[in-house]
N, C-alpha and C positions, 0 to 999 in steps of 0.2 A: 262210203266210197262212191255212191251214185250222185251225179250232179243234179240238184233239185231243179235247175233251170232248163233242163233238156228232157225231151221225151225218151222213154226207155229204148225204143227202136233206133233213135238217132245215136244213143250211146253205144249200143252194140254195133251199129253200122260203122261208127268211127273206127272201131278196132279192126273191123273187116277191111275197110278201105286203106287203113294205114299199113296193114301187114299182109294183105293178099292182093291178087290182081283183079278181083271181082269189082264190078262197077254197075251203076244203074239199077235196073230191076233185079239183077242177079243178087245184089246186096240185100234188097228187101226180102227176096225169097229165102236167102240164107238166114236172115234175122228171124223170120217166122219158123224156119226149120229148127233153129237153135232153141227158140222159146217152146216149141212143141216137144223138143227133145228133153227138156227139163220139166215136162208134164204140167205146163201152164195152159189152162183152158183159154180158148179164143186168142191164139197167138197174134192175129192181126189187130185185135182190139187192145191187147196188152201193149203192143208196140207203140200205140198212139197215146198211152197214158204217161203221166209224170210219176216219179218215184213216190210222192206223198199219197198217190191214189191207190197204192198197193199195200198189202199187209206186210208184216215183217218177214213171214215165210216166203211170200211172193218176191219180195226184194232180194232175198237170199238166193232164190232160184234164178233171178235175172243176173246176179253176180256170177253164178256158176255158168250161165249161158255165155257171158262175156269171156270167162276164163277158157271156155271150150271153143271159142270162135276160130282159133287158129289151129285146131286139132293138136293140142299139146300131147306129149308123152307123159308128162308129170303134172299133177294138180296139187298145189299147196293150199290146204284149207286151214286157215288160221282162226280157230275158235268159231266155226261156222254156225254153231247152234247155241251159243252162250245166252243170248237174250230171247230165245224162242221157247214157247211153251211145249209141253211134252208131246202133244200130237203132231204139231208142226215140226218139231225136232225129229220125230220118228220118220216123217215124210221126207225131210231133207237128207237124213242119213240113209234111208232106203234108196233115194235117188243116187247118192254118191256110191253106194254099194253096187247098184245096177250099172252105173257108168264104168266102174272098174271092170265089170265083166263084159259089157257090150263093146267097149272101146279099148279093152286091154290097157286100161289107164292105171298108172302108178299114182298113189295118193299119199302125200305127207300130211297127216292129220294132226294139227296142234290143238290140244284141248286140256282142260283141267278136270273134266268130268270122267271119273273112272267107269261109270256105267256106259258111257259112249265108247270108251276104249274097249271095254269087254265085249260089246256087241258089234263093233265095227272093224277093229284092227286085226291084222294077221300077226304082226310083230309089234313089240312095244319097246320104246327107248325112253329112259327116265333122265331128265336134265336137272342138274343141281349146280348152281353157281357157275353156269356157262359150260359145263362138261356133261357128256353122256356117261352116267355112272353105272348104268345097267341096261342090258339089251337082251331080250328073250322073246320067244313066241308068246302069244297072248295067254295060252293055256298054262305054260310053265310059269309065267310071271305071276298070275293070280293064285296059282297053286303053291308056289314056293319062291317068293321074292327074296333076292339075295342081300340087297342093301338095306340098311336101317331106315334110310330116307324113304325108300319104296314102301317099306312096311308101315311107316308113319302115314303116308298118303292113303294107303288102303284102310288103316285103322281109324283114320279121321272121318271115314264115311259114317253116316248116321246108322245107329242100330235099329233096324226095322222091326225088332221083336219086342222093344220096350215102349210101352204107351203110358202117357200121363193120365192119372185118374181125374175125372171131372167131378169135383166136389161141388155141392150146392153153396153158392156164395151170394151175398147181398148184391142186387142188381145195380150196376153202375151206368151202363148204356143200354138203351132199348130202341129199336127201330120197328115201326109198325106200318106196313104197306107203303114203304118209301118208293117214290117214283122220281126219276130225273129224265126229262125228255128235252131234246134239242130240236128246234124248228128247222124244217127243210124249206128253203125259200127258192122260188124260181120266177123267171120272167123279168121284164124290165122294172116292174114295180116291186119286185122281190116279195111277192105274196107267199104266205105260208101254205104249202100244199100238203105237207105231212109232217110227222115227227120221228126222229130217231129215238127209240125207247132204250136208252143206255142202261137205265135201272128201271125195272118194271114190276113193282110190288114186292119189295124185299122186307121181310120181318125177321129180326134176330135180337138176341140180348147177350150182354157180356157181364159177368160178375166181377166183383173187385178181386184183383190179384189173379185173374184168369187170362188165358190166351185163346182168342178165337181166330182160327186160321181160315182165310177165304181163298179158295183155289178155283181155277178155271182157266180157259184158254185166253189168249190175247183178244181184246175186244169183247169180253164177256160182261164187262161193266164193273169189275172189281175196283179199279182205281177211281172211277167216277163215284162209286159208293163211298169210298174212303174220303174223297173230297167233299161229298155231301155231309159226312159226319163232322168234318172240319169247318163246315159252312163256307167252303171255298166255291162250292157249286150249289145254287139254290135248288131245293127240292120242289118238284112240280106238284107233288101230292104226298100224303102220308105225314107221319110225325117222327121226330127224333128227340128222345129225352135223355138228358145227362144228369145223373144224380137226382132224378125226379123232376127236373126243370126242362121245359120245351125249348130247344135251341135252334130248331130248323128254320124259323122265320125271324131270328134276331137280326137287327141291323148291325152294321160294323161296330159302332160304338158300344152297343149292348153286349156284343160278342167278346169284347176285349178281355173282360175278367176270365172268360173261359179259355182264352189262349194260354194262360198259365197252366190250366188243368188238363188241356188236351194238346199234345204235341205230335210232331210227325218226323219220321226218318224217311228220306227219299231214296229211290233206287240208285241214283247216280250222285254221289257226294260232290263230285267235281262241279256239276252244273248248279248245285244248290249252295255253293260257297263263293263268296266274293274273292277272286284271285288277288285282289289288291290288299286284302286284310291279312294280318297275322292270325295264327290259330287262336291266340289269346283274345284278340278282338272279335273273332267269329263267335267264340263261345260266350263272351261277355255281352255281345250285341243284344241277344234276346232278353237277358236279365235287365239291361238298361232300358230297352224300348218298352218292356212290359212293367216297368216301375218297381222291380223287385229290390227291396232294401237290402243291400249288402255292405258290410263295413269295409271289406278289403276285396276288391274284385280279383286282384292278382292271386291272393290266397285261395279264393273260391275256384279260380281256373285251375290252379295247381291241384286242388282237392279232386276236381272233376276228372282231370287227366289221369291221376293216380287211380281213380275209381274205375276207369275204363282201361286200365293197365297200359298206359302210355307214359313215357318219360316226360316229366314236367318241363324239361328243357325244350321240348318241341313247341312250346307256347310261342316262341319267338320266330318260328318258321312260317313259311307261306304254304298254301295248299299243294302247289306243284312240287314241293320238296318232300312230300309224304307218299307212301304207297297207297294202293286202293284200300287195303285192309285197315291201315292207320287212319285214312280219311273217314272210313265208315265209323270207326271208333270215335273220332272227333264229332261226327254227326250225332252219335248217341250221347256224347257228353253235352253237346249243345241242347239236345232235347231234354236231358236230365237237369240242366242248369236251373230251370224254373220249377223243379219238383212237381212234375205232372202226375195225374192219376191215371191217365190213359195216353198211350202212344200209338199212333197209326203208323205201322211199319210197311211201307210200300216197296216190295221186292228189295229189301236191304242187302240180300246176300246173293242176288242172281249173277253178278259179275265177278264174284270172288272164287278163288280156287278152293279145293276141298279143305285144306288145313286151315286157311284163314276163315273160311265160312264156319267151320266147327268152332273156332275160337270166338267168333262174333255171336253165334247162337248160344254158346255156353255163358258168355258175358251177359246176354239179355236174360237168360234164365236166372243167373245169380242175382242180377239187379231186381228181378221180380220177386225172388225169395226174400231179399233184404229189405226192399221198400214197399212191396205190395202193389206195384204198378200193374195195370192191365194193358194187354196188347190186342189191337186188331191187326193181325199179320196177314198181309196180302202177298201171295206167291203163286208161281206156276210149278214150283219144284215140290212134288209130292214126297220125295225121299226124306225131307226134313220134318214132315208132319208128325210122325209117331212120337218123337221125343220132345216136341215143342208144344203141340196143341192140347188144350183141354176139350175144346169142341171145334168141329170143322163144318164149314158151309161150302157147297159146290155151286158155282154160278155158271149159267149158260144163257147167252142171249138176253142178259139183263135180269134173269129170274134165278132165284135160289131154288134149285131143283132137288136138293137133298141136304140135310144137316143132321148132326148127331155127334156122339163122342168120336174121338180119333179111331178107337178100336172098332166101333161099329162101321164107320165109313170105309175104312181101309181093309177090313176083313170080311164085311158083309154088305157090300154096296148094293143098293136096291135099284137105283136109276141106271138105265143103259149108258148115259153119258158119263157117269162116275165110273162105271165098269170100263168104258173105252179109255178114259184118262189113265186108269191104273194099268191097263193092258199095254199102254204106250210107254210106260216108265222103263228105261234101261235097267236091267238087273245084272248083278255081278255073277249070279249063277248061270247066266247065259240063256235063261228061259225067255 
């Protein structure tokens, strides 16, 4: 919603000039007042930045400042925390709660996160097929939901009391002191003055048929580490071994055979699929480009769609004709098409509602049980960890600060950062 070509202060100022009588320096003062009101440090400095220079949480705060510029009576917050990690989510929700009190502001919060509903709302309305089918106070709703659909939404939430056992398995992937640094260049000659240490000495291993879940805030280095495993980002130092072979320094041609064995599921299926191709062409593209010998591509696509519980008739559709959950299943089918041994799952459920998310996670676990595939699962949603992970690693500022079984990490966290992450997770019991 923010224009990447304009500074943050100009975008807030545009709203003020368009809808109020303020002009000149008064506009600048109002901009800084609004930025300070949403708890952004250095309001004058933030006003001079472009959107890409801000984190996701800071961008969301700017959007709230724009919404408050004209002193509204009602604020409509449409999925304001969907793509944010738990600590930033808690800060944004705390800000919204504070604004409702300080400004006597009414908030219409649209969300699919039941934890957010439980900890933020006073009243709850449940929509199904365009109609409000249930409305109640938040306490009454979670204690005694009336409608079957409401019960399904609550029951679709992960069971936080069931943990997967971490059995010893043959090692498939191992990382030893992996580092990924990006140069910081300045001056006319663009000399390197320092490095951004996106990944700074990470060591871990994943067994065959196991799920290793990597958690941490945005910017902690999770996705960069996943890209290094895929050899999409060169490792500055350290080693990455897959099935005993070093792959971290392989050139593109030598890496090609491993593309069949290591696949990826991206966070946003829309941006990872060609909108001009049909679903059948999207799924078949990987098999053809990697030289997989298939007697009948159409039959193989049909088999894959059925495997991810989609109607084979969808093969003739285009991406825009499918829902988010259906597209993510197509992304899974595309990854499975070349029969990989390891799949890097980069936030594959972060934009899905609770019922669709539960279906996708169940599908991934069933596929793992049936085919023995391993997952490196990257997420900021700690609620899905207990039933998904065999082992968990917690990343902060490029370092793996803690790792262990899901039970150990979630019930006996040792590192203060892990404890802070767990404390920020919205809970249905209101704690």
